[in-house]
N, C-alpha and C positions, 0 to 999 in steps of 0.2 A: 400498165396502165389501164385504168378504168373504160369501160365502152363507151360511157357517157360522154368523157372527156376526149376520147378521140374522135367521136360523132361530133362533137361539137367543133373541134380544130377543122375536121373535115369541111364542115360546113363553112367555117369562115374563110377557108381555102377558098373554095369555090365562089364564095361572095367576093374574096378580092380579086377574083378574076373578071368581073364585071366592075370593078373601080374605076377604071380609064375609060369605060363608056358611060358609066354614070357622071362622072365629072364632066365629061364632054357634053353630055345632055343638060346638067346643071350650070353650064359656063362656070365651073368650079365656084359656084355659090351654093349658100344653103338654099333648098329647094322650098323651104318654107319661110323664113325671114329674110333671104336674099342675103346674108352676112357675106362678105367677100375678103379674102387674104386672113383667113381662118382655117385651122385643119377641119375638115370634112369626113365623117364617118358615114357608113352605111348603114340604113333604118330598114328593117323589114317590115312591110305593113301585113298586118294580119288579115284574115287567116292566111298563114304561111304556107305556100307549097312544099311539097315534099323536097322538091330539088330548088335551090335558088333560082328566081327569076327575076331578070332585068326589070319587068313590069310593076313588080310587086317590092321594090325598093326604092329608096330615097336617100340622096345625100344631104346629111343634116350637120348642121354646126353641134360644137359642144353643147352650147346653151339647148337649143330644141332637142338634142339627144337627152340631155337631161329631163327637160320639162315632158319629154313623151314617157321616160320612164316613169315619172311620179304619174303621169296621166293615167297609165296602167296600173299602178299600184298604189299609189296614193295620191288621187287628184285633190284633195284639201290643201295640199303642200305644193300645187304650182302656182307660180307667179303667173297670174293671168294675166296683168298688162304685158308681158312677153308676146303673148297672142294674139294683140291688136295685127299683128302682121299677117294675120290669116284672112283677112278683107282681101288682100291681094292674092295669094296664095290659092284661095279658094275658086279662082279663075284660070288656074295653071292649065297648060295643055296636057300636063302630066296627071292620068287619073289617080295614080297613089298619093299625090300632092293634096288633090281634091279630096280624097277619102279621109285623109289624116286631118286635114282642114275641118270639113264637116263634123268628123267625129269628137274632135276636141270643142268647136263652137257648140255643139249640141249639148255636150257636157255643162258647158259654163253659161249656156244661154237664159237659164232660169235665174240666174243670180245677178247677171251684167246684162244690161240692156243693149249695151253696143254690139253683142255678140249675136243676140237675138235680132236686132236689125239687119245685121250681114247675112244672117242665113233666109231673112224674108225676100231677099232679092236672089237666092241661087238657086238655081237649075242644074241637075245632074242627069246627063245620059242614064236610062233606067238601068243600064249594066252597071255603071259606077255607084249610083243610089243603091242598089241592091247589094254590091260591095261594101258600101258604108255602113251598112246594117250588120253585117255580119262580124260579128267579134268572135275570137277563140275564148 
């Protein structure tokens, strides 16, 4: 078995150990769009620590996960209207949710006035702001 695949599988197993606690924190809802009653997946917020960390993870629905993947690889292909939900998640008590919300809003705010308007009212703690500016 390739070393990369084995390392990936080990990381996934470590992340899965966080699953119950993450689902509890998220009240079994997507931590970005609040979709309930849907399958949730763990999303690691960059920069990713060497060992999986509860504080660097989010529970996301399939739609948010797909949109975040596009955000990282092909932002032009995102369904921007889906991200209107970030107006609420940017105020989350979960720093990882705030970080991802701000990153996406900053990416689209130049083209979408509603995103810029949300950002005008956002305040992040200095540590969270610093994290939001770090991208791998």
